[in-house]
C-alpha positions in Angstrom: 129.8 71.7 26.4 131.0 69.3 23.8 132.8 67.3 26.5 129.4 66.7 28.2 128.1 63.2 28.0 124.3 63.0 27.6 122.5 59.4 27.5 119.1 59.2 26.1 117.5 55.7 26.8 114.7 55.0 24.4 114.5 55.5 20.7 110.6 56.0 20.3 109.2 59.4 19.6 110.5 61.0 22.7 113.9 59.6 22.4 114.3 60.3 18.7 113.4 63.9 19.1 115.6 64.4 22.1 118.6 63.2 20.3 117.7 65.3 17.2 118.0 68.5 19.4 121.3 67.5 21.1 122.8 66.5 17.7 121.8 69.9 16.3 123.3 71.6 19.5 126.8 69.8 18.3 126.6 66.9 21.0 127.1 63.1 20.3 124.7 61.5 22.9 124.9 58.0 23.8 121.6 56.5 22.4 120.2 53.2 23.9 117.3 51.3 22.8 116.4 47.5 23.1 115.2 47.4 19.6 117.1 47.1 16.5 116.0 50.3 15.1 114.3 53.4 16.4 110.4 53.9 16.3 109.5 52.5 19.7 106.4 50.4 20.2 103.8 53.0 18.5 105.8 53.1 15.4 107.7 49.7 15.7 109.4 49.0 12.4 108.3 46.0 10.1 110.4 43.0 9.2 112.7 43.3 6.4 111.1 42.3 3.0 107.6 43.2 4.3 105.1 44.0 1.4 102.6 45.8 3.4 102.6 49.5 3.3 103.3 52.1 5.8 99.6 52.9 5.5 98.6 49.5 6.0 100.8 49.2 9.0 100.2 52.5 10.8 96.9 53.7 9.3 96.5 57.5 9.8 99.7 57.8 11.6 101.7 56.6 8.6 103.4 60.0 8.0 104.5 60.3 11.6 105.9 56.8 11.6 107.9 57.6 8.4 109.1 60.9 9.8 110.4 59.2 13.0 111.9 56.5 11.0 113.9 59.0 8.8 114.9 61.0 11.7 116.3 58.0 13.3 118.2 56.8 10.3 119.8 60.3 9.9 120.7 60.2 13.6 122.6 57.3 13.6 126.0 58.2 12.5 125.6 61.4 14.5 125.0 59.8 17.9 126.6 56.7 19.7 123.8 54.6 18.7 123.6 51.5 20.8 120.7 49.1 19.5 119.6 45.9 21.0 120.9 47.2 24.3 119.0 47.1 27.6 119.4 49.5 30.2 118.8 47.2 33.3 120.2 49.6 36.2 121.1 53.2 36.9 123.2 54.5 39.4 124.7 58.0 40.1 126.3 58.9 36.9 126.2 55.5 35.3 123.8 53.3 33.4 124.5 49.6 33.6 123.7 48.1 30.1 123.6 44.6 28.4 124.2 44.0 24.7 125.1 40.9 22.8 126.4 39.0 25.7 128.3 41.8 27.1 127.8 43.9 30.3 128.9 47.5 30.3 128.8 50.4 32.5 127.9 53.6 30.5 129.1 56.9 32.4 127.0 59.9 31.5 126.8 63.7 32.8 123.0 64.0 32.0 120.6 61.4 31.0 117.0 61.7 29.5 114.9 58.7 30.1 112.5 58.0 27.4 111.4 54.4 28.5 107.7 54.5 27.1 104.8 52.6 28.7 103.3 49.2 28.8 99.8 47.9 29.3 97.8 47.4 32.5 96.2 44.0 32.8 93.0 42.5 34.5 93.5 39.0 35.4 90.6 37.0 34.0 90.1 33.5 34.6 92.2 31.5 31.8 94.2 34.4 30.9 97.4 32.4 31.3 96.1 30.0 28.4 98.2 29.9 25.2 96.8 32.1 22.7 96.3 35.0 25.1 98.3 38.1 24.3 98.3 41.7 25.5 97.2 44.4 22.9 100.6 45.6 22.5 101.8 42.0 21.8 99.4 41.6 19.3 100.4 44.7 17.6 104.2 43.7 17.8 103.0 40.6 16.0 101.5 42.3 13.4 103.9 45.3 12.7 107.4 43.7 13.5 106.7 40.1 12.4 104.1 40.4 9.9 101.7 37.8 11.5 98.7 37.8 13.4 98.0 36.2 16.8 95.1 34.1 15.5 92.8 33.7 12.6 89.6 34.5 14.8 90.7 37.0 17.4 88.8 38.6 20.3 89.8 41.9 21.6 88.8 42.7 25.3 89.8 45.7 27.6 89.3 49.4 27.1 91.4 52.5 25.8 92.1 53.8 22.4 94.6 50.7 21.9 91.7 48.3 22.0 90.0 49.9 19.2 93.2 50.6 17.1 94.5 47.2 17.5 91.1 45.7 16.5 91.0 47.7 13.4 94.5 47.0 12.5 93.6 43.3 12.5 90.5 43.7 10.5 92.6 45.6 7.9 95.2 42.8 8.0 92.5 40.3 7.1 92.0 38.6 10.4 88.5 37.7 11.4 87.7 40.0 14.7 85.3 37.8 16.7 84.7 40.5 19.2 85.4 43.8 20.7 84.5 44.2 24.3 85.2 47.4 26.0 84.6 47.4 29.7 83.9 51.0 29.6 79.9 52.1 29.0 79.2 54.5 26.2 77.7 57.0 28.6 80.9 57.2 30.4 82.6 58.0 27.0 79.9 60.5 26.1 80.5 62.1 29.6 84.2 62.9 28.7 83.4 64.1 25.1 83.8 67.7 26.0 87.2 67.3 27.0 88.2 64.8 24.2 87.2 67.8 21.7 89.9 69.8 22.8 91.9 67.6 20.4 89.2 67.3 17.5 91.4 65.6 15.1 92.1 62.7 17.7 88.6 62.4 18.6 87.5 62.2 15.0 90.0 59.3 14.6 88.6 57.4 17.4 85.1 57.7 16.1 86.3 56.5 12.6 87.9 53.4 14.3 84.7 52.4 16.2 82.4 53.1 13.0 84.9 50.9 10.7 84.5 48.0 13.1 80.8 48.3 13.2 80.4 48.9 9.7 82.2 45.6 9.1 79.8 43.7 11.2 82.2 43.1 14.1 80.4 42.2 17.3 81.0 45.2 19.6 79.9 45.2 23.1 80.5 48.4 25.4 80.1 48.3 29.2 80.4 44.5 29.5 82.9 42.5 31.4 85.1 39.2 30.7 83.9 36.4 32.7 86.6 33.8 31.8 88.7 32.8 28.7 88.2 29.0 28.0 89.9 26.0 26.5 91.9 23.0 27.0 95.4 23.4 25.5 94.8 27.0 24.2 92.0 29.5 24.2 89.0 28.5 22.3 86.3 30.8 23.5 85.7 34.1 25.6 82.8 34.2 27.9 81.4 37.7 28.6 78.7 39.5 30.2 77.0 42.4 28.5 75.8 45.6 30.1 72.5 44.0 30.9 74.1 41.2 33.0 73.4 38.7 29.9 76.2 36.0 29.4 77.7 35.1 26.0 80.2 32.6 24.8 82.1 33.5 21.7 84.4 31.2 19.8 88.0 32.5 19.0 91.6 31.0 18.7 93.3 34.2 20.2 92.6 36.9 22.7 94.2 40.4 22.8 93.8 41.8 26.3 94.6 45.3 27.6 93.2 48.1 30.0 95.0 51.0 29.4 98.7 52.2 29.8 101.0 52.6 32.7 104.5 54.3 32.7 107.7 52.2 32.3 109.4 54.0 35.1 111.6 51.5 36.7 114.9 53.3 35.8 113.6 56.5 37.3 112.5 54.8 40.3 116.0 53.3 40.8 117.4 56.8 40.3 115.6 57.9 43.3 113.1 60.1 41.6 110.0 60.8 43.9 106.6 59.5 42.7 103.0 60.8 43.0 99.7 59.1 42.6 97.7 60.3 39.6 94.0 59.7 40.7 92.5 60.4 37.4 94.8 57.9 35.6 95.1 55.6 38.5 98.8 55.4 38.0 101.9 56.2 40.1 104.0 58.6 37.9 107.6 60.0 38.5 107.7 63.9 39.3 109.1 66.1 36.7 108.3 69.6 35.7 107.0 70.7 32.2 110.3 70.7 30.7 111.2 67.2 31.9 113.5 67.8 34.9 113.3 65.6 37.7 114.3 66.4 41.3 117.4 64.3 40.8 120.3 66.7 39.3 121.0 65.8 35.9 118.1 63.4 35.4 115.2 64.3 32.6 112.1 62.4 31.8 110.1 62.5 28.5 107.3 60.6 26.9 104.9 58.1 28.5 107.7 57.0 31.1 107.1 60.1 32.9 103.2 59.8 32.5 101.0 58.7 29.9 100.3 61.3 27.4 100.5 59.6 23.7 103.0 59.6 20.9 102.4 63.3 19.7 103.2 64.5 23.3 106.1 62.2 23.5 107.7 64.0 20.4 107.2 67.4 21.9 108.4 66.3 25.5 111.4 64.9 24.0 112.5 67.8 22.3 111.8 70.0 25.1 113.9 67.8 27.6 116.8 68.1 25.4 116.5 71.9 25.3 116.4 71.8 29.2 119.5 69.7 29.2 121.0 72.6 27.0 119.7 75.1 29.2 121.1 73.6 32.2 124.4 73.4 30.6 124.1 77.1 29.7 124.3 76.3 26.1 122.8 78.6 23.4 119.0 78.2 23.1 116.1 78.9 20.6 113.8 80.7 22.5 111.1 80.6 19.8 111.3 76.7 19.4 111.1 76.4 23.2 108.0 78.6 23.4 106.6 76.7 20.7 107.1 73.5 22.4 105.6 74.7 25.5 102.5 76.2 23.9 101.9 72.8 22.3 102.4 71.0 25.6 100.3 73.2 27.6 96.8 71.9 26.6 98.0 68.2 26.8 97.0 67.5 30.3 93.3 68.4 29.7 93.2 66.1 26.7 94.8 63.0 28.7 92.7 63.8 31.7 89.6 63.6 29.5 90.9 60.3 27.9 91.5 58.7 31.2 87.8 59.7 32.3 86.7 58.4 29.0 88.4 55.0 29.2 88.9 54.3 33.1 91.0 51.3 34.3 88.2 49.0 35.6 89.3 48.9 39.2 86.1 47.1 40.4 86.8 44.4 37.9 90.3 44.0 39.1 89.5 44.3 42.8 86.7 41.5 42.2 89.2 38.9 40.5 88.1 35.5 41.6 90.0 33.9 44.3 91.4 31.1 42.2 92.7 33.4 39.4 96.3 33.7 39.1 97.3 37.4 39.5 101.1 37.1 39.4 102.1 34.6 36.6 105.9 34.6 37.6 105.3 33.3 41.0 101.7 31.7 40.6 100.1 33.8 43.2 96.3 33.9 43.3 93.7 36.8 44.2 92.8 34.5 47.0 96.3 34.5 48.4 96.6 38.3 48.5 93.3 38.4 50.1 94.3 36.1 52.7 97.6 38.1 53.4 95.4 41.4 53.7 93.0 39.5 56.4 96.3 38.3 58.1 97.4 42.1 58.4 94.6 42.9 60.7 96.1 40.2 63.3 99.8 40.3 62.5 100.5 43.8 61.2 101.3 42.1 57.8 100.2 42.8 54.1 98.8 46.3 54.5 100.9 47.8 51.8 101.9 46.1 48.5 105.6 45.8 49.3 104.5 43.9 52.4 102.2 41.7 50.6 105.2 41.1 48.3 107.4 39.8 51.3 104.2 37.8 52.4 103.1 36.2 49.2 106.2 36.9 46.6 103.6 38.7 44.3 105.8 40.9 41.9 108.8 39.0 42.7 109.4 37.3 39.6 110.7 38.1 35.9 108.5 40.8 35.3 109.3 42.7 38.8 105.6 43.4 39.3 105.2 45.4 35.9 102.3 43.3 34.9 100.8 42.1 38.3 101.4 45.2 40.2 98.3 47.3 39.3 95.6 44.5 39.7 97.6 43.2 43.1 97.3 46.7 44.3 93.5 47.0 43.4 92.8 43.5 45.2 94.8 44.5 48.2 93.1 47.9 48.7 89.4 46.4 48.4 90.3 43.6 50.8 91.7 46.0 53.2 88.9 48.6 52.7 91.2 51.6 51.9 91.9 54.0 49.1 94.3 52.4 46.3 97.0 55.2 46.9 97.1 54.1 50.6 98.6 50.5 49.5 101.4 52.3 47.5 103.3 50.7 44.8 105.8 48.0 44.2 109.4 49.6 44.5 111.8 48.8 41.7 114.7 46.6 41.9 117.6 45.9 39.5 117.7 44.3 37.1 114.5 45.8 35.6 114.3 43.0 33.0 116.1 39.6 33.2 119.7 39.5 32.4 122.3 36.7 32.1 124.5 36.3 35.1 127.4 35.0 33.4 128.5 37.4 30.6 131.4 39.0 29.3 132.5 42.5 30.8 133.2 45.1 28.3 136.8 46.4 28.3 
């Protein structure tokens, strides 16, 4: 077994715990991550010399962040640790990577993909203005660079990350001009029974909301963004409250985000089948509860295989590593595997409750105004997508998102549809009058992220 090469892509909670199990079993896995240190986005490490405490940076999750960081520090020497490395393609038994100006093909016998998640966006008129960030980018600025995206920030979207990021900015000293959650309070209340299956997380969520309200932050639930306004940069947000009244709130930055989607391009390129998760309104790669995919030798863990959060990612990363060992006929710790499976068993119910409590605002996305850019890379508007859908009735054209890509170039730019894919599908489905699952998903293409064409090949 020691001759087996296991590659782990990702150094967040899932990747860290996967490597930890493999190292304890006597393996030296190849460990790849784009960041300079482990932690992932959720526990992204601060800049050197920062004066803010872990408690200030990570709030109630500070102890978990510290534990993940410490584990990563211990595991560097015991693994083939490759920080600052992009895995941009996967082929049978090979990962194509890029680091420090050099391309390298990394051979593996088995691979665990712990590629994490990214945010879903609803295009809003003006969202391409300077000063508009995703919620995740706003967090990265605060945690990794030690700066805020603005001095008076409006946060718009839905999901736990919306409330968490707004609270983090409040604690950091920024003025929070607005928190607009597109989900009505009654929708969240309707999911409360499911959320109570994880009472600690439920209590943390209530505490975030309470802290913002007690600080006098303007909070609107069940509203919708109308436009982001400004000349050379964002200067204000125009929103509609749940009663239909419009308000204009001055700001110098906006954090925008409407839940998460798996970063599953490598799984797609590896040939893993996908299924549509109607509750989360996401396409997710197929895997069993241990992390095995239908592709032999390929395993998934963490949010890259389906959104479940950081705690679930730690459990899933460890469980996937044990699946690798089991398939290699190595010695197993049956008690530990049973513990992981018990802990993982109740998570789908909690996740489903969260998705019902903070649904992706599909109607808002489907109603994106015609003149609004949906695909920033190729400057494709919602109107162009609707025109392609109308043409499909006559020419047999864009009745599916990949056909829409061929007709309009949507999703053909630098982000490979990672940003524009979900709202484009909603717009297309509404224009065609069909279910969202019927329009499919944008297929992955290498490279999954931009890379230099001219680079030195590793010897």
